[in-house]
N, CA and C atoms as a LAMMPS dump frame, in Angstrom:
ITEM: TIMESTEP
0
ITEM: NUMBER OF ATOMS
576
ITEM: BOX BOUNDS ff ff ff
-5.0000000000000000e+02 5.0000000000000000e+02
-5.0000000000000000e+02 5.0000000000000000e+02
-5.0000000000000000e+02 5.0000000000000000e+02
ITEM: ATOMS id mol type element x y z
1 1 1 N -320.692 -239.6 -315.537
2 1 2 C -321.835 -238.896 -316.053
3 1 3 C -322.178 -239.437 -317.43
4 2 1 N -323.456 -239.633 -317.741
5 2 2 C -323.859 -240.166 -319.037
6 2 3 C -323.572 -239.181 -320.157
7 3 1 N -323.295 -239.696 -321.329
8 3 2 C -323.066 -238.863 -322.497
9 3 3 C -324.33 -238.807 -323.331
10 4 1 N -324.464 -237.724 -324.081
11 4 2 C -325.58 -237.595 -325.005
12 4 3 C -325.458 -238.667 -326.083
13 5 1 N -326.573 -239.317 -326.401
14 5 2 C -326.563 -240.352 -327.429
15 5 3 C -326.223 -239.73 -328.782
16 6 1 N -325.385 -240.411 -329.543
17 6 2 C -325.007 -239.957 -330.872
18 6 3 C -325.687 -240.832 -331.913
19 7 1 N -325.907 -240.275 -333.081
20 7 2 C -326.427 -241.06 -334.179
21 7 3 C -325.292 -241.917 -334.712
22 8 1 N -325.579 -243.189 -334.955
23 8 2 C -324.552 -244.102 -335.423
24 8 3 C -324.884 -244.519 -336.837
25 9 1 N -323.932 -244.326 -337.726
26 9 2 C -324.121 -244.741 -339.106
27 9 3 C -323.405 -246.062 -339.314
28 10 1 N -323.818 -246.814 -340.342
29 10 2 C -323.11 -248.059 -340.637
30 10 3 C -321.619 -247.824 -340.883
31 11 1 N -321.263 -246.627 -341.362
32 11 2 C -319.854 -246.316 -341.596
33 11 3 C -319.074 -246.241 -340.287
34 12 1 N -319.77 -246.042 -339.157
35 12 2 C -319.108 -245.971 -337.86
36 12 3 C -318.606 -247.332 -337.399
37 13 1 N -319.21 -248.404 -337.882
38 13 2 C -318.876 -249.743 -337.403
39 13 3 C -317.525 -250.194 -337.957
40 14 1 N -316.781 -250.945 -337.142
41 14 2 C -315.515 -251.489 -337.644
42 14 3 C -315.779 -252.61 -338.654
43 15 1 N -314.811 -252.89 -339.478
44 15 2 C -314.923 -254.002 -340.428
45 15 3 C -314.111 -255.198 -339.935
46 16 1 N -312.901 -254.926 -339.422
47 16 2 C -311.988 -255.96 -338.955
48 16 3 C -311.803 -255.835 -337.449
49 17 1 N -312.062 -256.924 -336.735
50 17 2 C -311.986 -256.919 -335.276
51 17 3 C -310.975 -257.971 -334.838
52 18 1 N -310.001 -257.546 -334.035
53 18 2 C -309.045 -258.483 -333.45
54 18 3 C -309.456 -258.754 -332.013
55 19 1 N -309.503 -260.027 -331.659
56 19 2 C -309.813 -260.439 -330.291
57 19 3 C -308.556 -261.112 -329.751
58 20 1 N -308.028 -260.554 -328.684
59 20 2 C -306.781 -261.054 -328.103
60 20 3 C -307.122 -261.888 -326.877
61 21 1 N -306.93 -263.179 -327.004
62 21 2 C -307.242 -264.108 -325.924
63 21 3 C -308.398 -265.002 -326.338
64 22 1 N -308.162 -266.319 -326.351
65 22 2 C -309.164 -267.267 -326.827
66 22 3 C -309.823 -268.026 -325.683
67 23 1 N -309.913 -267.388 -324.525
68 23 2 C -310.641 -267.974 -323.401
69 23 3 C -312.136 -267.834 -323.637
70 24 1 N -312.948 -268.058 -322.604
71 24 2 C -314.409 -268.005 -322.782
72 24 3 C -314.913 -266.684 -323.381
73 25 1 N -314.441 -265.547 -322.881
74 25 2 C -314.901 -264.268 -323.426
75 25 3 C -314.426 -264.089 -324.86
76 26 1 N -313.171 -264.403 -325.139
77 26 2 C -312.642 -264.266 -326.495
78 26 3 C -313.39 -265.129 -327.493
79 27 1 N -313.696 -266.361 -327.099
80 27 2 C -314.454 -267.256 -327.99
81 27 3 C -315.855 -266.717 -328.227
82 28 1 N -316.511 -266.234 -327.154
83 28 2 C -317.851 -265.687 -327.305
84 28 3 C -317.829 -264.478 -328.24
85 29 1 N -316.858 -263.575 -328.036
86 29 2 C -316.76 -262.382 -328.888
87 29 3 C -316.51 -262.756 -330.34
88 30 1 N -315.588 -263.686 -330.566
89 30 2 C -315.284 -264.095 -331.939
90 30 3 C -316.524 -264.667 -332.615
91 31 1 N -317.24 -265.52 -331.918
92 31 2 C -318.444 -266.135 -332.466
93 31 3 C -319.518 -265.087 -332.763
94 32 1 N -319.79 -264.231 -331.779
95 32 2 C -320.834 -263.21 -331.957
96 32 3 C -320.471 -262.234 -333.071
97 33 1 N -319.213 -261.814 -333.123
98 33 2 C -318.791 -260.862 -334.152
99 33 3 C -318.832 -261.5 -335.535
100 34 1 N -318.405 -262.75 -335.645
101 34 2 C -318.451 -263.43 -336.944
102 34 3 C -319.892 -263.58 -337.418
103 35 1 N -320.788 -263.95 -336.502
104 35 2 C -322.2 -264.085 -336.875
105 35 3 C -322.808 -262.75 -337.283
106 36 1 N -322.271 -261.654 -336.74
107 36 2 C -322.772 -260.323 -337.094
108 36 3 C -322.152 -259.81 -338.395
109 37 1 N -321.249 -260.6 -338.994
110 37 2 C -320.68 -260.228 -340.285
111 37 3 C -319.329 -259.55 -340.233
112 38 1 N -318.733 -259.425 -339.055
113 38 2 C -317.405 -258.827 -338.953
114 38 3 C -316.341 -259.848 -339.342
115 39 1 N -315.232 -259.377 -339.862
116 39 2 C -314.052 -260.219 -340.061
117 39 3 C -313.318 -260.231 -338.732
118 40 1 N -313.059 -261.416 -338.18
119 40 2 C -312.486 -261.548 -336.844
120 40 3 C -311.153 -262.269 -336.921
121 41 1 N -310.175 -261.736 -336.206
122 41 2 C -308.896 -262.406 -336.035
123 41 3 C -308.771 -262.73 -334.556
124 42 1 N -308.738 -264.007 -334.229
125 42 2 C -308.661 -264.462 -332.85
126 42 3 C -307.243 -264.921 -332.566
127 43 1 N -306.63 -264.363 -331.512
128 43 2 C -305.241 -264.668 -331.17
129 43 3 C -305.151 -265.129 -329.735
130 44 1 N -304.241 -266.043 -329.493
131 44 2 C -303.9 -266.451 -328.13
132 44 3 C -302.446 -266.893 -328.143
133 45 1 N -301.72 -266.557 -327.075
134 45 2 C -300.302 -266.918 -327.012
135 45 3 C -300.115 -268.416 -326.82
136 46 1 N -301.13 -269.089 -326.328
137 46 2 C -301.052 -270.533 -326.088
138 46 3 C -301.683 -271.28 -327.275
139 47 1 N -300.88 -272.001 -328.056
140 47 2 C -301.435 -272.727 -329.199
141 47 3 C -302.583 -273.667 -328.817
142 48 1 N -302.51 -274.279 -327.642
143 48 2 C -303.587 -275.191 -327.234
144 48 3 C -304.903 -274.446 -327.021
145 49 1 N -304.84 -273.217 -326.484
146 49 2 C -306.059 -272.415 -326.315
147 49 3 C -306.673 -272.07 -327.669
148 50 1 N -305.82 -271.731 -328.618
149 50 2 C -306.306 -271.373 -329.946
150 50 3 C -306.918 -272.602 -330.639
151 51 1 N -306.275 -273.75 -330.497
152 51 2 C -306.808 -274.98 -331.081
153 51 3 C -308.155 -275.337 -330.441
154 52 1 N -308.237 -275.225 -329.126
155 52 2 C -309.487 -275.493 -328.416
156 52 3 C -310.59 -274.547 -328.902
157 53 1 N -310.248 -273.276 -329.062
158 53 2 C -311.23 -272.294 -329.542
159 53 3 C -311.702 -272.644 -330.942
160 54 1 N -310.777 -273.041 -331.804
161 54 2 C -311.142 -273.4 -333.176
162 54 3 C -312.101 -274.59 -333.189
163 55 1 N -311.809 -275.587 -332.389
164 55 2 C -312.691 -276.754 -332.32
165 55 3 C -314.064 -276.393 -331.751
166 56 1 N -314.076 -275.61 -330.687
167 56 2 C -315.356 -275.227 -330.079
168 56 3 C -316.198 -274.381 -331.021
169 57 1 N -315.582 -273.424 -331.679
170 57 2 C -316.332 -272.565 -332.605
171 57 3 C -316.826 -273.371 -333.802
172 58 1 N -316.028 -274.31 -334.258
173 58 2 C -316.474 -275.172 -335.364
174 58 3 C -317.721 -275.958 -334.946
175 59 1 N -317.732 -276.488 -333.714
176 59 2 C -318.901 -277.224 -333.229
177 59 3 C -320.122 -276.305 -333.11
178 60 1 N -319.914 -275.085 -332.62
179 60 2 C -321.044 -274.171 -332.442
180 60 3 C -321.615 -273.692 -333.76
181 61 1 N -320.805 -273.686 -334.786
182 61 2 C -321.264 -273.229 -336.096
183 61 3 C -321.619 -274.396 -337.017
184 62 1 N -321.696 -275.598 -336.464
185 62 2 C -322.024 -276.764 -337.26
186 62 3 C -323.356 -277.333 -336.771
187 63 1 N -324.322 -277.619 -337.627
188 63 2 C -324.199 -277.455 -339.067
189 63 3 C -324.157 -275.982 -339.44
190 64 1 N -323.52 -275.687 -340.549
191 64 2 C -323.379 -274.282 -340.935
192 64 3 C -324.735 -273.584 -340.989
193 65 1 N -324.803 -272.439 -340.348
194 65 2 C -326.036 -271.655 -340.418
195 65 3 C -326.077 -270.891 -341.732
196 66 1 N -327.174 -270.245 -341.985
197 66 2 C -327.325 -269.553 -343.261
198 66 3 C -326.57 -268.232 -343.299
199 67 1 N -326.148 -267.735 -342.132
200 67 2 C -325.45 -266.458 -342.088
201 67 3 C -323.949 -266.627 -342.036
202 68 1 N -323.259 -265.506 -341.826
203 68 2 C -321.803 -265.555 -341.705
204 68 3 C -321.408 -266.441 -340.521
205 69 1 N -320.238 -267.037 -340.587
206 69 2 C -319.834 -267.926 -339.511
207 69 3 C -318.345 -268.111 -339.435
208 70 1 N -317.908 -269.366 -339.344
209 70 2 C -316.509 -269.687 -339.123
210 70 3 C -315.609 -269.121 -340.219
211 71 1 N -316.14 -268.977 -341.424
212 71 2 C -315.357 -268.395 -342.514
213 71 3 C -314.946 -266.962 -342.244
214 72 1 N -315.63 -266.293 -341.313
215 72 2 C -315.281 -264.919 -340.958
216 72 3 C -314.213 -264.843 -339.876
217 73 1 N -313.791 -266.004 -339.333
218 73 2 C -312.826 -266.016 -338.246
219 73 3 C -311.502 -266.602 -338.735
220 74 1 N -310.42 -265.868 -338.493
221 74 2 C -309.072 -266.386 -338.738
222 74 3 C -308.41 -266.581 -337.381
223 75 1 N -307.726 -267.694 -337.228
224 75 2 C -307.025 -268.012 -335.985
225 75 3 C -305.549 -267.727 -336.207
226 76 1 N -305.005 -266.771 -335.457
227 76 2 C -303.62 -266.341 -335.665
228 76 3 C -302.805 -266.562 -334.401
229 77 1 N -301.496 -266.684 -334.593
230 77 2 C -300.605 -267.046 -333.482
231 77 3 C -299.767 -265.894 -332.954
232 78 1 N -299.992 -264.686 -333.457
233 78 2 C -299.237 -263.546 -332.929
234 78 3 C -300.126 -262.307 -332.871
235 79 1 N -299.838 -261.468 -331.913
236 79 2 C -300.574 -260.206 -331.788
237 79 3 C -300.375 -259.373 -333.037
238 80 1 N -299.167 -259.365 -333.55
239 80 2 C -298.876 -258.57 -334.747
240 80 3 C -299.77 -258.976 -335.916
241 81 1 N -299.937 -260.279 -336.123
242 81 2 C -300.816 -260.748 -337.199
243 81 3 C -302.277 -260.383 -336.925
244 82 1 N -302.682 -260.423 -335.67
245 82 2 C -304.072 -260.127 -335.314
246 82 3 C -304.425 -258.668 -335.556
247 83 1 N -303.529 -257.762 -335.23
248 83 2 C -303.879 -256.337 -335.254
249 83 3 C -303.497 -255.618 -336.539
250 84 1 N -302.778 -256.276 -337.413
251 84 2 C -302.237 -255.625 -338.617
252 84 3 C -303.296 -254.831 -339.392
253 85 1 N -304.508 -255.379 -339.533
254 85 2 C -305.56 -254.707 -340.308
255 85 3 C -306.774 -254.358 -339.461
256 86 1 N -306.627 -254.433 -338.151
257 86 2 C -307.78 -254.253 -337.26
258 86 3 C -308.229 -252.798 -337.161
259 87 1 N -309.542 -252.633 -337.186
260 87 2 C -310.146 -251.335 -336.885
261 87 3 C -310.391 -251.228 -335.379
262 88 1 N -310.667 -252.38 -334.769
263 88 2 C -310.974 -252.467 -333.347
264 88 3 C -310.261 -253.682 -332.773
265 89 1 N -309.596 -253.492 -331.627
266 89 2 C -308.973 -254.6 -330.902
267 89 3 C -309.619 -254.663 -329.528
268 90 1 N -310.05 -255.867 -329.155
269 90 2 C -310.592 -256.088 -327.817
270 90 3 C -309.707 -257.122 -327.145
271 91 1 N -309.094 -256.729 -326.026
272 91 2 C -308.257 -257.696 -325.317
273 91 3 C -309.125 -258.46 -324.325
274 92 1 N -308.792 -259.704 -324.139
275 92 2 C -309.521 -260.567 -323.2
276 92 3 C -308.546 -261.157 -322.19
277 93 1 N -307.649 -260.308 -321.706
278 93 2 C -306.691 -260.743 -320.694
279 93 3 C -307.288 -260.477 -319.315
280 94 1 N -306.732 -261.086 -318.264
281 94 2 C -307.276 -260.879 -316.915
282 94 3 C -307.349 -259.4 -316.531
283 95 1 N -308.345 -259.079 -315.735
284 95 2 C -308.588 -257.703 -315.295
285 95 3 C -307.668 -257.361 -314.12
286 96 1 N -306.385 -257.348 -314.428
287 96 2 C -305.349 -257.028 -313.454
288 96 3 C -304.441 -255.969 -314.065
289 97 1 N -303.982 -255.047 -313.255
290 97 2 C -303.212 -253.912 -313.749
291 97 3 C -302.03 -254.339 -314.61
292 98 1 N -301.206 -255.249 -314.141
293 98 2 C -300.023 -255.645 -314.901
294 98 3 C -300.391 -256.264 -316.239
295 99 1 N -301.408 -257.116 -316.262
296 99 2 C -301.836 -257.751 -317.512
297 99 3 C -302.354 -256.713 -318.501
298 100 1 N -303.181 -255.791 -318.012
299 100 2 C -303.753 -254.77 -318.899
300 100 3 C -302.668 -253.824 -319.425
301 101 1 N -301.76 -253.399 -318.555
302 101 2 C -300.689 -252.507 -319.018
303 101 3 C -299.825 -253.191 -320.069
304 102 1 N -299.493 -254.443 -319.848
305 102 2 C -298.653 -255.164 -320.8
306 102 3 C -299.343 -255.315 -322.146
307 103 1 N -300.607 -255.728 -322.145
308 103 2 C -301.283 -255.945 -323.422
309 103 3 C -301.529 -254.62 -324.145
310 104 1 N -301.92 -253.583 -323.415
311 104 2 C -302.132 -252.282 -324.078
312 104 3 C -300.833 -251.732 -324.638
313 105 1 N -299.718 -251.948 -323.935
314 105 2 C -298.413 -251.503 -324.431
315 105 3 C -298.108 -252.201 -325.759
316 106 1 N -298.317 -253.521 -325.811
317 106 2 C -298.064 -254.27 -327.047
318 106 3 C -299 -253.832 -328.172
319 107 1 N -300.276 -253.739 -327.866
320 107 2 C -301.252 -253.35 -328.886
321 107 3 C -300.97 -251.959 -329.425
322 108 1 N -300.623 -251.034 -328.548
323 108 2 C -300.349 -249.66 -328.935
324 108 3 C -299.186 -249.586 -329.923
325 109 1 N -298.213 -250.432 -329.744
326 109 2 C -297.033 -250.403 -330.6
327 109 3 C -297.204 -251.195 -331.893
328 110 1 N -298.071 -252.195 -331.886
329 110 2 C -298.197 -253.067 -333.062
330 110 3 C -299.361 -252.71 -333.98
331 111 1 N -300.42 -252.135 -333.439
332 111 2 C -301.6 -251.826 -334.253
333 111 3 C -301.385 -250.53 -335.036
334 112 1 N -302.011 -250.423 -336.201
335 112 2 C -301.941 -249.166 -336.949
336 112 3 C -302.506 -248.015 -336.115
337 113 1 N -302.067 -246.79 -336.374
338 113 2 C -302.523 -245.644 -335.58
339 113 3 C -304.034 -245.451 -335.556
340 114 1 N -304.743 -245.89 -336.583
341 114 2 C -306.198 -245.715 -336.652
342 114 3 C -306.961 -246.682 -335.748
343 115 1 N -306.31 -247.732 -335.271
344 115 2 C -306.974 -248.805 -334.537
345 115 3 C -307.412 -248.362 -333.146
346 116 1 N -308.653 -248.713 -332.796
347 116 2 C -309.219 -248.43 -331.476
348 116 3 C -308.926 -249.615 -330.561
349 117 1 N -308.546 -249.31 -329.318
350 117 2 C -308.245 -250.328 -328.317
351 117 3 C -309.342 -250.324 -327.26
352 118 1 N -310.01 -251.456 -327.112
353 118 2 C -311.077 -251.59 -326.108
354 118 3 C -310.673 -252.676 -325.12
355 119 1 N -310.893 -252.404 -323.846
356 119 2 C -310.492 -253.356 -322.82
357 119 3 C -311.612 -253.585 -321.813
358 120 1 N -312.034 -254.826 -321.637
359 120 2 C -313.034 -255.113 -320.6
360 120 3 C -312.395 -254.964 -319.221
361 121 1 N -312.957 -254.115 -318.385
362 121 2 C -312.455 -253.955 -317.019
363 121 3 C -313.556 -253.393 -316.138
364 122 1 N -313.63 -253.916 -314.94
365 122 2 C -314.523 -253.338 -313.939
366 122 3 C -313.715 -252.783 -312.77
367 123 1 N -312.417 -253.086 -312.767
368 123 2 C -311.576 -252.7 -311.638
369 123 3 C -310.624 -251.549 -311.909
370 124 1 N -310.31 -251.283 -313.167
371 124 2 C -309.23 -250.354 -313.49
372 124 3 C -309.748 -249.087 -314.164
373 125 1 N -308.994 -248.02 -314.013
374 125 2 C -309.339 -246.73 -314.599
375 125 3 C -308.92 -246.682 -316.061
376 126 1 N -309.867 -246.434 -316.961
377 126 2 C -309.526 -246.313 -318.375
378 126 3 C -308.672 -245.076 -318.614
379 127 1 N -308.867 -244.032 -317.843
380 127 2 C -308.03 -242.836 -318.004
381 127 3 C -306.573 -243.174 -317.727
382 128 1 N -306.319 -243.914 -316.652
383 128 2 C -304.942 -244.297 -316.326
384 128 3 C -304.365 -245.231 -317.381
385 129 1 N -305.142 -246.227 -317.806
386 129 2 C -304.655 -247.154 -318.825
387 129 3 C -304.403 -246.434 -320.148
388 130 1 N -305.325 -245.586 -320.558
389 130 2 C -305.188 -244.866 -321.83
390 130 3 C -303.973 -243.947 -321.829
391 131 1 N -303.68 -243.344 -320.698
392 131 2 C -302.533 -242.439 -320.607
393 131 3 C -301.201 -243.157 -320.723
394 132 1 N -301.216 -244.478 -320.686
395 132 2 C -299.994 -245.266 -320.869
396 132 3 C -299.786 -245.65 -322.328
397 133 1 N -300.607 -245.102 -323.218
398 133 2 C -300.487 -245.378 -324.652
399 133 3 C -300.184 -244.078 -325.39
400 134 1 N -299.85 -244.221 -326.666
401 134 2 C -299.668 -243.053 -327.529
402 134 3 C -300.98 -242.654 -328.196
403 135 1 N -302.073 -243.334 -327.859
404 135 2 C -303.372 -243.069 -328.479
405 135 3 C -304.487 -243.028 -327.431
406 136 1 N -304.381 -242.178 -326.418
407 136 2 C -305.422 -242.169 -325.383
408 136 3 C -306.806 -241.839 -325.933
409 137 1 N -306.866 -241.115 -327.03
410 137 2 C -308.158 -240.767 -327.633
411 137 3 C -308.823 -241.978 -328.294
412 138 1 N -308.08 -243.066 -328.477
413 138 2 C -308.602 -244.276 -329.121
414 138 3 C -308.704 -245.445 -328.151
415 139 1 N -308.773 -245.143 -326.854
416 139 2 C -308.903 -246.184 -325.83
417 139 3 C -310.236 -246.042 -325.101
418 140 1 N -310.859 -247.18 -324.826
419 140 2 C -312.151 -247.173 -324.144
420 140 3 C -312.278 -248.46 -323.333
421 141 1 N -312.999 -248.383 -322.234
422 141 2 C -313.227 -249.551 -321.389
423 141 3 C -314.622 -250.103 -321.636
424 142 1 N -314.722 -251.414 -321.562
425 142 2 C -316.001 -252.103 -321.586
426 142 3 C -316.246 -252.483 -320.136
427 143 1 N -317.085 -251.694 -319.465
428 143 2 C -317.273 -251.847 -318.019
429 143 3 C -318.339 -252.881 -317.727
430 144 1 N -317.93 -254.129 -317.821
431 144 2 C -318.836 -255.238 -317.57
432 144 3 C -317.997 -256.396 -317.06
433 145 1 N -318.585 -257.197 -316.226
434 145 2 C -317.925 -258.413 -315.797
435 145 3 C -317.865 -259.332 -317.013
436 146 1 N -316.668 -259.678 -317.514
437 146 2 C -316.569 -260.488 -318.735
438 146 3 C -317.335 -261.796 -318.665
439 147 1 N -317.536 -262.344 -317.48
440 147 2 C -318.272 -263.602 -317.354
441 147 3 C -319.734 -263.443 -317.753
442 148 1 N -320.243 -262.212 -317.76
443 148 2 C -321.649 -261.987 -318.095
444 148 3 C -321.975 -262.456 -319.51
445 149 1 N -321.02 -262.368 -320.426
446 149 2 C -321.284 -262.718 -321.82
447 149 3 C -320.982 -264.17 -322.141
448 150 1 N -320.456 -264.903 -321.192
449 150 2 C -320.166 -266.305 -321.447
450 150 3 C -321.236 -267.205 -320.856
451 151 1 N -322.229 -266.601 -320.237
452 151 2 C -323.354 -267.356 -319.668
453 151 3 C -324.56 -267.224 -320.574
454 152 1 N -325.401 -268.25 -320.639
455 152 2 C -326.589 -268.166 -321.488
456 152 3 C -327.536 -267.04 -321.081
457 153 1 N -327.541 -266.657 -319.817
458 153 2 C -328.485 -265.637 -319.348
459 153 3 C -327.858 -264.247 -319.341
460 154 1 N -327.135 -263.914 -320.4
461 154 2 C -326.488 -262.609 -320.448
462 154 3 C -327.522 -261.487 -320.393
463 155 1 N -327.102 -260.366 -319.843
464 155 2 C -328.028 -259.263 -319.628
465 155 3 C -328.384 -258.539 -320.92
466 156 1 N -327.499 -258.578 -321.905
467 156 2 C -327.781 -257.897 -323.156
468 156 3 C -327.522 -256.414 -323.128
469 157 1 N -326.768 -255.937 -322.122
470 157 2 C -326.411 -254.52 -322.097
471 157 3 C -325.03 -254.363 -321.475
472 158 1 N -324.344 -253.32 -321.919
473 158 2 C -323.029 -253 -321.376
474 158 3 C -322.906 -251.496 -321.2
475 159 1 N -321.889 -251.115 -320.447
476 159 2 C -321.533 -249.709 -320.287
477 159 3 C -320.145 -249.529 -320.876
478 160 1 N -320.017 -248.577 -321.787
479 160 2 C -318.708 -248.185 -322.272
480 160 3 C -318.246 -247.028 -321.407
481 161 1 N -317.048 -247.142 -320.883
482 161 2 C -316.514 -246.092 -320.03
483 161 3 C -315.371 -245.417 -320.779
484 162 1 N -315.572 -244.149 -321.099
485 162 2 C -314.552 -243.395 -321.824
486 162 3 C -313.812 -242.48 -320.862
487 163 1 N -312.614 -242.121 -321.245
488 163 2 C -311.867 -241.105 -320.517
489 163 3 C -312.232 -239.753 -321.123
490 164 1 N -311.856 -238.684 -320.475
491 164 2 C -312.183 -237.36 -321.021
492 164 3 C -311.505 -237.132 -322.374
493 165 1 N -310.402 -237.832 -322.635
494 165 2 C -309.682 -237.671 -323.9
495 165 3 C -310.18 -238.618 -324.993
496 166 1 N -311.085 -239.532 -324.686
497 166 2 C -311.589 -240.475 -325.686
498 166 3 C -312.378 -239.707 -326.751
499 167 1 N -312.075 -239.962 -328.009
500 167 2 C -312.732 -239.223 -329.091
501 167 3 C -314.16 -239.729 -329.33
502 168 1 N -314.962 -238.858 -329.896
503 168 2 C -316.325 -239.231 -330.264
504 168 3 C -316.341 -240.335 -331.305
505 169 1 N -315.364 -240.329 -332.228
506 169 2 C -315.286 -241.372 -333.253
507 169 3 C -314.999 -242.73 -332.617
508 170 1 N -314.164 -242.755 -331.58
509 170 2 C -313.871 -244.008 -330.873
510 170 3 C -315.133 -244.541 -330.215
511 171 1 N -315.846 -243.67 -329.53
512 171 2 C -317.087 -244.074 -328.856
513 171 3 C -318.089 -244.605 -329.876
514 172 1 N -318.239 -243.899 -330.998
515 172 2 C -319.202 -244.311 -332.024
516 172 3 C -318.835 -245.674 -332.618
517 173 1 N -317.55 -245.897 -332.883
518 173 2 C -317.122 -247.16 -333.471
519 173 3 C -317.389 -248.327 -332.525
520 174 1 N -317.036 -248.177 -331.257
521 174 2 C -317.216 -249.27 -330.302
522 174 3 C -318.701 -249.482 -330.016
523 175 1 N -319.452 -248.41 -329.915
524 175 2 C -320.901 -248.533 -329.715
525 175 3 C -321.533 -249.258 -330.899
526 176 1 N -321.147 -248.912 -332.116
527 176 2 C -321.705 -249.553 -333.309
528 176 3 C -321.38 -251.047 -333.329
529 177 1 N -320.178 -251.408 -332.907
530 177 2 C -319.807 -252.824 -332.846
531 177 3 C -320.741 -253.591 -331.92
532 178 1 N -320.909 -253.098 -330.686
533 178 2 C -321.749 -253.808 -329.717
534 178 3 C -323.206 -253.837 -330.141
535 179 1 N -323.682 -252.753 -330.724
536 179 2 C -325.062 -252.738 -331.186
537 179 3 C -325.279 -253.735 -332.314
538 180 1 N -324.273 -253.924 -333.171
539 180 2 C -324.379 -254.925 -334.232
540 180 3 C -324.473 -256.334 -333.658
541 181 1 N -323.962 -256.533 -332.437
542 181 2 C -324.071 -257.828 -331.762
543 181 3 C -325.408 -257.975 -331.035
544 182 1 N -326.227 -256.93 -331.075
545 182 2 C -327.526 -256.973 -330.403
546 182 3 C -327.447 -256.624 -328.933
547 183 1 N -326.396 -255.924 -328.546
548 183 2 C -326.181 -255.554 -327.15
549 183 3 C -326.531 -254.079 -326.97
550 184 1 N -327.341 -253.786 -325.97
551 184 2 C -327.691 -252.413 -325.633
552 184 3 C -326.473 -251.727 -324.996
553 185 1 N -326.212 -250.494 -325.417
554 185 2 C -325.007 -249.795 -324.993
555 185 3 C -325.339 -248.465 -324.35
556 186 1 N -324.695 -248.191 -323.214
557 186 2 C -324.72 -246.84 -322.669
558 186 3 C -323.268 -246.419 -322.485
559 187 1 N -323.055 -245.117 -322.465
560 187 2 C -321.704 -244.573 -322.388
561 187 3 C -321.633 -243.601 -321.239
562 188 1 N -320.547 -243.685 -320.499
563 188 2 C -320.302 -242.698 -319.447
564 188 3 C -318.834 -242.319 -319.452
565 189 1 N -318.571 -241.106 -318.991
566 189 2 C -317.193 -240.641 -318.864
567 189 3 C -316.715 -241.027 -317.476
568 190 1 N -315.612 -241.762 -317.455
569 190 2 C -315.043 -242.186 -316.176
570 190 3 C -314.373 -241.009 -315.501
571 191 1 N -314.444 -241.004 -314.197
572 191 2 C -313.754 -239.965 -313.436
573 191 3 C -312.258 -240.161 -313.59
574 192 1 N -311.538 -239.073 -313.757
575 192 2 C -310.091 -239.144 -313.938
576 192 3 C -309.378 -239.52 -312.647
């Protein structure tokens, strides 16, 4: 069921965003968030993926544009370093139950209690995933096929799927992030 639209203030937006996974979606998110002025920490367990992402993002931001860019992105080699100061963490791991449970378990234990955890999934229940953390009120799903944002013809809209326990502050923060990227956002409560 759709939720009533809330007013979003600039204070609702995160300042520091950790992106876990430097594949196509992670690179796109890091680039878009950096261009929108967010401080981004991009992490991948595979050093070669992180190096590839750094080279690709450098090429995409060269020649340097007049706005924020590569200087807003830090490339880190551990989840702990990525989430230490994050207001929002978006994982870019495969949309499979075991992968999502493992990454949410790690993020839940390493990120500060204030940090919101967002996970792109079209197959899994955010209520079930959130209940496996100590912060179900700070978990939300990005219900979109991740490949949609790595193609030039992206739709420009997403659905945030919250659980009944997801807080209004979590919804506002994640909505503000996506809106700052120029993405239209709708929110619905996922069935438990």
